[in-house]
C-alpha positions, 0 to 999 in steps of 0.5 A: 526238912519240909518246905514249910519249915525251910520257909520259916527258917528264911522268913526268921533269917530275914527278920534277924538281918533287919537291924539299924545297921542295915538301914532299918529304922528299928530293926530287930536283929537277934531278937526275931523269935519263932512263936514267942508270946511276950518279950521283956522290955529290956529285950525290945525291939523284938519280933515273934513270926507265926506260922498259921493255917494252911489250905491245900489244893491237891491235884495230880502228883502235887499239893499247892498250899497257902500259909497264913504267916503273922509276925508280930513286933514290939518296940519302946516308943522311941519318938514323939508319938506311938503313931510314929513308932508304929509306922517304923515298925510297919515299914521294917516288917515290911522290907524285911519280909518283901525284899527279895530272897532267892532262897526263899523265892526258890520255894515259894510261888508268892508272898502277899501282905494282906494286913496289919494291926497296930495295938497302941499302949495305955497311958503311960505305956512304954512299948507298942506292937504291930502285927502283919499278915502274909499268905504264902503260897507254895507247891510240894509233891503230893504225899511229900511235904519235903519235896518241891514239886 
């Protein structure tokens, strides 16, 4: 399995571990998915992990990749204002993805939060979404994306 795929597996597991029982405000649990564009209202809260573009810097015997990942979270509006729900979603995503994970950290050099964007519902809408973006840097053996350097 490629290092990129291993990273995706660990990130998804971290998102699935975000539950109210584990101290998250909203949490996603088994409704954390990969590359899913939409969710039914009864499946909320939910989130989707997207692995994006990757830049590479080859060097002698190694290749250092910087990969963009996005996670889009969706939730029903569960407070008096949509802004509070947006902030809860953002905080849950950041805690889930930024909490130390030894398996993930063995594969990567860094994971850095770069931006977030809430998408507010139209008047009368019942759900909100928040997208967060991270850059993940990792190194592989040159010509072998499944081998860590």
